[in-house]
PANUDO-237351 format. One record per residue (C-alpha): residue in one letter; x negated, y, z. Coordinates in pm, whole numbers, plus 32768, in hexadecimal, padded with zeros to 4 digits. Each point is the difference from the previous one (the first is absolute). Layout:
// PANUDO-237351
aXYZ
...
This chain:
// PANUDO-237351
xF52E197E08E0
x7FDC7FFD8178
x7F84811380E6
x7E967FE08063
x7FD47F7C8163
x7EF9810C8044
x810F81088020
x7F8080E27EEB
x815980157F66
x7F877F6E7EB7
x804B7EB17F64
x7F1B7EE18068
x7FAE7FB57E92
x7F7C81607FD4
x7F6C80418159
x7F4A7EE780B6
x80507EE47F0E
x7EF180567F01
x7EF9802D8111
x805B7EB1809C
x7FE67F677EA3
x7E9A80827FDE
x800E81677F84
x7F1080E580BC
x809C80D9810D
x7FD381727FAA
x7FDC80658170
x7FBB7F668152
x816880498062
x80837F477ECE
x7F2B7ED48062
x808580138166
x816580077F81
x7FBF7ED77F19
x7F687F37811D
x8138803F80D2
x80DD7F9A7EDA
x7F2F7EC67FD2
x80437F9F816A
x8174803C7FCD
x800D7F307EC1
x7F0E7EF3807C
x7EFA80487EF5
x7EDA7FD480EB
x7EFF7FC67EEB
x801381797FC7
x7FC180478171
x7ED27F1A7FFF
x7F6F80807EB8
x801A816C8069
x7F1D7FD4812F
x7EA580937FCC
x7F1A7EE57F96
x7F318011813E
x81407FE380D3
x80AB7EDF7F49
x7F6A7EF980E4
x80BD809F8123
x81527FD67F52
x80D77EFF80B3
x80E67F777EF0
x80C77F1A80E7
x8047811C80F5
x806C80E37EE1
x80E67EEF7F78
x80997FCE8157
x80478173802C
x808A80257E9E
x80E47ED18026
x80868055815A
x802D81767FD6
x812E80BE7F89
x7F61813D7F7D
x80AF8140806B
x7F34810C7F51
x7EBB80B57FC7
x7FB281638069
x7EC580AA7F80
x7F9E80FE8108
x7EC380967F71
x7F0A7FCD7EE6
x7EA0808B7FFA
x7F2F7FE37EC5
x804D7ECB7F34
x804F80C17EC4
x7F927FC47E99
x7EB380B68035
x7FB07F76815C
x7F2E7ED48065
x80A07FD08156
x814C804B80A3
x80DA7FBF812D
x81747FBE8018
x80BB800F8148
x813F7F357FF0
x810D7F5E80D0
x809D7EBA7F8D
x81337F8280B6
x80777E998000
x80CC7F0B80CC
x7F897EAB8071
x812A7F4E808F
x80B1810780D0
x7EC380C7804B
x7FC181457F45
x7E8C80317FC4
x7F5381417F9F
x7EAE7FDF7F53
x7F538155800F
x7EAE800B7F53
x7EFF80F37F79
x7F747F3F7ED6
x7EB3803E7F56
x7FD77FD27E8B
x7ED8800E7F11
x7FC37FD27E8F
x7F597EC67F7E
x7FB77FF37E8C
x80F281237FD3
x81217F5480B7
x8092805F8152
x7FC97EF8810D
x80717FDE8169
x7EDA800380F5
x80907FFA815F
x80EC80B380E9
x802680928159
x81387F8C80B3
x80DA810380B2
x7F20812A7FB5
x801D812980E9
x7FEE81647F81
x7ECF80C98063
x802B80CF813B
x801B81707FAF
x7F5780EC80F4
x808181657FFD
x7F54811780BE
x80ED80EA80B2
x7FDC816F7FAA
x802E80EE8126
x80F281257FDB
x7EEB81048025
x7EFF7F517F23
x7FBD806E7E9A
x80F87F697F0B
x7F6C7ED47F46
x808E80877EB8
x7EE280FD7FFA
x80D4813C800D
x7F378097811F
x813D802780D4
x80497F4E8145
x80B87EB77FCF
x8132808080C1
x8024812A7F13
x7FC47F397EC1
x805E7E967FB6
x809A7FBC8156
x80F781207FD5
């Protein structure tokens, strides 16, 4: 048994192998991992067949073959998953895939969207190099009421 390329720590035959062979992915993240593993192992039929049906025409098989053949895959990092569980109809997976082409290290950072079709998880599309939402924080003055609701001034409560 060999380690799964997706970095889960499991064996390929028990992790992504069955999904690549046609078993349904239990989660959007599992499908994402199997698609990465399919690129690593050159099993691009899986990548093509796991595109949502209305997106399959946009799949560029020759480009995918070129990337898969030229790349030395360095690893997959799942950064965040939202939804995409057994009871969900949609989900997102933010990931970073690293690979070398020649001497150039490439980082592919994507926020991927997934949906269910006939009960199976499918890749819809992705946003390249997503940026986190800007967080706006209002400053509380020292003599203003504490936002915790204690009734005390901020300087005598949470700022102390």
